[in-house]
N, C-alpha and C positions, 0 to 999 in steps of 0.2 A: 504494500500500499504506500501511496505517496503522500506524505504530510501536507495538509492543506489548511489554509486560512481563509475564511469567507468573511469579508468586511462589508458590512451593511451600512452604506452611506445613505442614511435616510433623506429622501427628497431629491436625490441626484438624478438628473436626466441629461440626455445629450445636449439639450439647449443650455445647460449650465457649465458644460465643460468648454472653457474659453481661455483667453489670455490671463485670467486671474487664477487659473488652476493648472499651472505648468506640470505638476507632478501626475495629476490625472490624465492630462493630455499625452504625456510621455507613456504612461501606462497602456492607454488605448492604442497608441502607435505601435507599441511593442507587442501587443496581443490583438484582440478583436473585440467589437462591441455588438451585442444583440439588444434589440429593444424587447422588453418583456411586455406581452399583452397583459394590460393590468388585471390583476385579481379583481373579482367582484364580491363585495365592495373593495375599492382600493384604499384599505386601511391596514394599519399595522398588524393586528391579530390575525385578520383573515389571510393577508399576503404571506406572513411568516408561516402560518399552518399550511398553506398551499405548498410552500417551498420545502417544508420539513416533513410532509406526508406524501407529497405528490398527488394528493387528492383535492377536489373542491369542497366547498362548505356543505354541500349535500351530503358528503360522507364524513368529514372531519367535525362538522357541527359549529365551526367558528364563524358565525354569520355576520359578525361585526366586532368592535372592541367591547361591546356589552349587549345585553338583550334582556328581555323580560322572562323571569323564571315563572312559569305558569303555576307551578305547584306551590311555590313560596309567595306568589303575587307580589314579587319585588323585582325592580330593575337592577341588575347588577353589572357594573362596569369594571374593567381592569382586574379582574380576578387572576390569580397567579398559579394556581395548581395545573400542572401539565395533564392531569387526569381529565380535564374538560376536553382535551383535543383527542378525538377519536382516531384510531388507526395507528399503524406501526410508524415509527419515526425513522428518520434516516441513519441515526446512530445505531438503532437497534438491528437494522438489516446489516449494516457494515460490520457490526460486532459478531453477527452470525457468520459472516464470511471469514472473519479473522478474529480470534479471541483476544489477540493483542491490541485490537483497535481501541482508542479512547477518544472521548469528545469532551471539549470544553465549551460550555454555553454561557456566554458573557453578555448579560443584559438583553439577550433576546427574551421575548416574552414567553409567559407560561413556563417559567423556569424553576418552579418549585416542584419537588417530588417527581421530577422527570427521571429517566434512567440514564441521562447523560452523566459522565463520570465526574465533571467538575462544573460548578455553576456559581454565578454571582448574580443578584438581582436587588433592586432597591426594595427595601422593606422597613417601614418605620416600626417603632415600638409604642404601644399604647398602654401605659399604666392604668391602674384602675381609678386614679384620681382625675383622669380626663386629660392628662398631658400627653403630648406627642413628641417623640424623639426620632429624629431621622437616623437611618441606619441602613444596612444591607443584609440580606440573607445569603449564605454561601454554603455550598456543599463540596467536599466534606466540611463538617463544622470548623475544623481546624484552620481552614482558609481564612475565615473571618477575621479573627485576631491577628493572624500573621500578616495578612495584606494590609489591614489598617495600621499596623505597626510600620510597615514599610512605606506605604503611600499616604498615610494620613486618613482621616475620615472622608467618605465620599461626599462631594459638595452637593448635597441633595437639592437645596433651594435653586441651583443653577440647572438641574435636570428637568424641571417643569415649574411654570409660574412666571411671575414679573421679573424674576432675576435670571431667567433662561435666556441666553443669548445676548445679554447686556452686561457691562462692567458694573458690579455693585460690591458692597463690602463682603457679600457672601462668596465672591469669587469673580474670576476673569470671565470674558464673553464665552470662551470655549472650555471653561473649566470641567464641566460634565464629561465631555467627549474626550478631553485630554486624560482625565482620570481613568476612564474605560479603556482608552488605548494603553495606558501604563499597566492597567490591570492585565491586559492581554499579554504584554511583554513579561510581566511577573509570572503569569500562569505558564506561559512557554518555557521561561527559565526553570521553573520548578518541576513541571510535570511533562513537558513535551508531548501534548496530546496529538493524536493522529489528525483530528479534525478541530479546529477552533472557529467557533462562531462569534463574531464580534459586532456590536451594535453602536453605531456612532450618530447620535441624534442632532448634531449641531445645526445643520441646515434647517431643520423642522420648525425652528422657533421664529426666525425673522421672515422666512418664507410665508408663514401665516400671519405673522404680526404686520409685516409691511407690504407683502406681496412680492412675487418673483420678479417684477419689473422695476422695483424701487432701486435707485442707484446705490443705495448703502449696502445692498446684498452682496456687492463685490467684496466687502470686508469679510462676510461669513464665508464666502467662496475661498478666500485666500487662507483664512484660518483653518477650515477643514482640509484644504489641500495640503497645508504643512503637516497636519496631523496624519493624514492618509500616507503622504509621501514617506514621513518617517517610519510608519508602521510597516509599509511595503518594503523598505530598505531593511528594516530589522528582520522580518520574516525571511526574505530572500537570502540575506547573509547566513541564515541558519538552515538553508536548504529547504524551506517551506514555501510551497508554491501559493500564489495569492489569487483569489477570485474577488472582484468588487462587484456588489449588486446594491439595488435599491428596492423599495417597496411600493413606491407611488411617485408620481409627479405632482406638484402643487401649482395650481394655476390661479390667476387673478379672480377675486370675486368682489361683488358690490351689492348683493342682494340676499339678506337673511330671510329665511322663511320660517314663521313662527306657527307651525302646524298645530300645536296644543292650544294656542290662542284661538285659532280657527275653530278647533273642535269645541272648545269651551263655549264660544258664542252660539254653537249649535245645540248646547245643552248636553253634550256627551261626557264631559269630564265630571268627576266628583272631586271637590276640593274640601279638604279638611282643615279647620282652623285650629292652630296650636300656639299658645301664648300670643295671640294677636296676629300671627303670621299664617300664610297659606301653604299648605302641603298637598301635593298631587297623590290622590288615593287610586292607585292604578287598579287595585283589585275590585274596587266599587265603581270605577268608570266604564261607561259603555264602550268608549273608543278613546284611545290615547296613542301618541307617538313617542318612540325612543329614537331620538336624533343622533346620529354619528357622522358628522362632516356633511357630505352631500348624499347621504343615504339615510332614510328614515323608515324603521320598522313600525308599521301601524298594526296594533293589536285591537282586535274587535271582540269584546266579550258579549255584546248583543249581536248575534250573527244576522238578525233580521235587518241590520243597518248596512250590510256589506256594500250593496249596490249603491246606496246613497253616499257612503263614505267614498267609494271609488269615483263617483261623479264629482264629489267636492275636490278631490285630489286632481283629477283630469281637468278641472276648471281653473286650477291655479297656474297662471302663466309661467312661473319660474321652475315648475316640475316638467322634466323631460319624459319620464316613464313611469308608469304604475304597473306593478307586477303582482298577478294573483297566482293561483295555484300552478297552472300549466306554464305560465311565463316564469315562475321561480324555478321550476325544474329545468327549463330551457336555459336559464342564466346560471345554472349550477349551484343554486342556493335553496333547494327543496328540503330544507331541514325543519323539523319541528319547532326549533328554536326561533326560526325566523318569524316575522311579523305575518299576519294573515293577508296583509297587503304591503308591498315594499315601494316606497316613493324614491325616485331618483331625480335629483335636481338638474337643472341646466348647469353648464360649466361655470357660469359666472355667479352661481347662487350656492347656498348652503343651508342646512336646518338647525335651528336653536331648539333647545329643550324648553324654553320659557313657556310658561302657562299662565302666569299672574297677569292681570290687566292694569294693575296699579303697583308701581315700584315700592310704594310704602308698605306694602304687605308681602313682599317678596321673601321667601325663606331666608333664614340667617346665612345658610351655607352658599346662597347665590353670590354673595359678595366676598366669598372666600375661595381659596384654592382648595377644592374638596372633590377630588375625582371620583370617590366612591359613593357620596351621598346624592350627587346630582342624577336625576334620572335622564341622562343623556350627556354627550361630550360637550364641553365648553371651552372653545378656544379663547374666549374673552379672559380667561384666566392669565393669559400672557400680558395683561395690561394692568397698570395702576390707574385707579379712578382719578381722572384729571379734575374732578369737581371737589376733590378733598384738598383743602389748603395744607401746605406743608406736609404732603403724605408721607415723605421719607421720614420726617421727624416723628409722625404718628407711628410708623413701623418701628423705629427705634425705641419709642416709649413702650410699645406693646412687648417687644423683645425683652426689654429690661424687666417689665412686670412678670413676663414668663419665667425669666431667669431667677427672680426673687420668690417664685412659687406661687404667684397670683394667676387666677383664671383670667383669660383675655380672649378676644375674638379678633382675628386678623382680617377685618372686613374691609378690605382696601380694593377689592375688584370691582370695576364698573358693571352696569347693566346695559351697556350699549353695544349691540351686536354689530353695528356699522363700523366699528373699529377694526374689525377683521378684514384683511385684505388678500388673503390666500387660503384655499382649501383643496380638499382631494376627495376621492371616493368613486366619482363617475369616471367614465374613460374619455380622457381628453381628446379633442378632434385632431390635434397635431401630435404625430407620433414622436416628435422630438420632446414632448412633455410626458412621455411614458417612462416608467422605470427601466433600468438597464441591467445587463449582465456583461461583465467585462472580464475576460480571461483568455487563456491559450485555446480553450476549446469552445469559445463563442463562435457562432457561425456567421455572424454579421447581419443576419436577418431578423425575423420575429421568432420569439420563443414564448410558448404558452407558459403562464405562471406555475402550473403544475409540473411542467417539464424542468423547471429549475432543480427539482429533486434529482432527476436523471443526470443533469449536468454535474451536479456536485458529486454524485455517486461515482459517475465516470472518471471525474478528475482524480478522486482518491484511489480508484482502482487502476489508474493509468500506469 
C-alpha cells in the first residue's frame, strides 16, 4: 500500500486557483484536476459521507448537516458519532485488504467512535453548572493530552463564529486550519498512518461572510495556500503521496428565504413561549422546515397538507426545485431521514431557520453561536451585531464574568440574514465553481462524488 494524505481544502474550486495560490497552481500543474459533480446536498456532512462510503445519502443516510429525528421529535445538527453514517467506510475496506493498514481522521466530521485508528475532532466540555469549555476529543485517549502539550490548546473560537477567519485576541485569521495542519504533522511523525484525512476549513469563513467575489478573499487564498503548500512539502518529503479535494463551491448570494416564517403565516407552525421568548415546537407543528444552506428539508406532520405545501414552495420565486418521493430517489436522497419535501434554492439564495416575526421574542440562542440548539444552520454566526455599541468590549466583559465563574450569555450575533454573501448546497451553474479532486490519478474531467471513494482507494493500492 502507498501511504496517502487526503487534504480537504474546504470551499476550494478551480475558479479560486489563481495568482494568489502559487502552491496550489504548482500542485495542479504537477498532477491533474478533476471537477467533482457536487454531492446533493453540497454540504459538509453529506459530501464527506459520499467520499468515505462511496454511496449516496439514500444508502448512508446523511441527508444534510442535520435533520429532524422523527422518533425524538427534535432537530439535531452536527452530531459526531460515526454510527449515524450507514455503510462500510473506506478505512474498513482497506484494512480488510491489509491488516497493517491504519487511518488517521483529523477533523473530518462524524469522527467519534469510528473504526479509524486515530482521530481528533472539536468537542467542548459541558460541566453540570452550565459552563462550557472548548476542547477536543481524540482517539486513542492518550493523543489528547500529548498533542495539546505539543501544540497548545486548539483555538476553538477561530474554528467557527465571529472570530473565524479574522484576527482577534482568540487567534490569527488562519489559526484553526494552521493548528489542524500541525496536528497532521504531529500524527504523521508519531504514527505514520497509511491514510491521513485532513480537514482545512479556512476558506469557508470569508467566502460565506464576504462572498467569493469580494477583493479581500485574496488574503484568505494566500493564507490557505501557504498552509497547504507547507503540508504538501512535509508529506512528500516523507514519501507520502498527496491528494487535494474539496466538498463544495461557495457562490454569491443576496436572497435569504425564511420558509418557517412563510409556514407560520399559513398557521402551520406551533410556537411555544418560554420565559417570554418563542421556541419552535417541531413535534406539534403541522409543517416546518429544517434549513441547511441552499437546501431545506420540509417535514409534514399533517400529511393532508402536502399538496398545499408543495404549491407554496413552488410559488416562492427564489426556490429552484421541489423534490417529493420519486424526485428524492432520483436525486439520491431517498432516505427516511430526509424531509417529506425538499426545497432547493436558486444559486443566489439560501434558507434561514428563522421562525419568529418579531426580533424582540427571538429565542436567546438566536443571538449566540449555538450550532446544536438552533433548528437549522445559521451562517449569521460569523458576524458580530453591528447594532451593539462597543461590541468587542461587551465580549471582553462577558469573558471576564465567565472566568470569574458567573453565568453569562454571549448574545452578540445579529439577526440580519442579509449580511451573508456566500452559500452552497445546490449545484452551481458554472463548473468552475464545483469542488475539485487534484492528484496523480485525477482524470482531468468530471468525477461523481461517490467515485471519490474509488479514487482514494486506488491511490492507496497503487
